C-alpha positions in Angstrom: -144.7 -31.8 -78.5 -143.4 -28.9 -80.4 -143.2 -29.0 -84.3 -140.1 -27.9 -86.3 -140.6 -25.8 -89.5 -137.8 -25.0 -91.8 -137.9 -21.6 -93.6 -136.2 -20.7 -96.8 -136.0 -18.1 -99.0 -135.7 -15.1 -96.3 -134.6 -11.5 -97.2 -131.1 -10.3 -96.3 -133.2 -7.9 -94.2 -134.8 -9.9 -92.3 -134.2 -10.1 -88.3 -135.0 -12.6 -85.8 -137.5 -10.4 -84.4 -139.3 -9.5 -87.5 -139.7 -13.4 -88.3 -141.1 -14.3 -84.8 -143.8 -11.2 -85.5 -144.7 -12.6 -89.0 -145.3 -16.2 -87.1 -146.7 -15.0 -84.0 -150.3 -14.6 -85.4 -150.6 -18.4 -86.0 -149.3 -19.6 -82.8 -146.6 -19.4 -80.4 -142.8 -19.5 -81.5 -141.2 -21.7 -79.0 -137.5 -21.7 -80.6 -136.0 -20.0 -83.4 -132.7 -20.7 -84.9 -131.6 -17.9 -87.5 -128.9 -18.0 -89.8 -126.6 -14.6 -90.0 -123.4 -13.8 -92.0 -120.5 -12.1 -90.1 -121.9 -8.8 -90.6 -125.3 -9.9 -89.4 -127.5 -10.1 -92.5 -130.0 -13.0 -92.9 -128.5 -16.0 -94.9 -132.0 -16.7 -96.0 -132.8 -19.6 -94.0 -134.3 -20.2 -90.3 -135.7 -23.1 -88.5 -138.3 -22.4 -85.6 -140.7 -24.6 -83.6 -144.4 -24.1 -82.8 -146.3 -25.6 -79.9 -148.4 -27.9 -81.9 -149.3 -29.3 -85.4 -152.1 -27.1 -85.6 -150.2 -23.9 -85.2 -147.6 -25.2 -87.5 -150.3 -26.0 -90.1 -151.8 -22.6 -89.9 -148.4 -20.9 -90.1 -147.6 -22.8 -93.3 -150.8 -22.4 -94.9 -150.8 -18.7 -94.1 -147.4 -17.6 -95.3 -146.3 -20.3 -97.9 -145.1 -18.4 -101.1 -145.6 -15.0 -99.0 -143.9 -12.3 -100.8 
């Protein structure tokens, strides 16, 4: 069963590709919903799924409050 992670506070310059690259060291991103404005800039919110809870927990611990 995949685990859903909600991500907030993303920079307007964040892309779907860079978000996948950010999470990939922690495991496999199986799905990514990425909110963008009409001009293609990130709206600061994304939802992604990782394969299992171990990967999701590792990503949360590794990336929480990352600046």
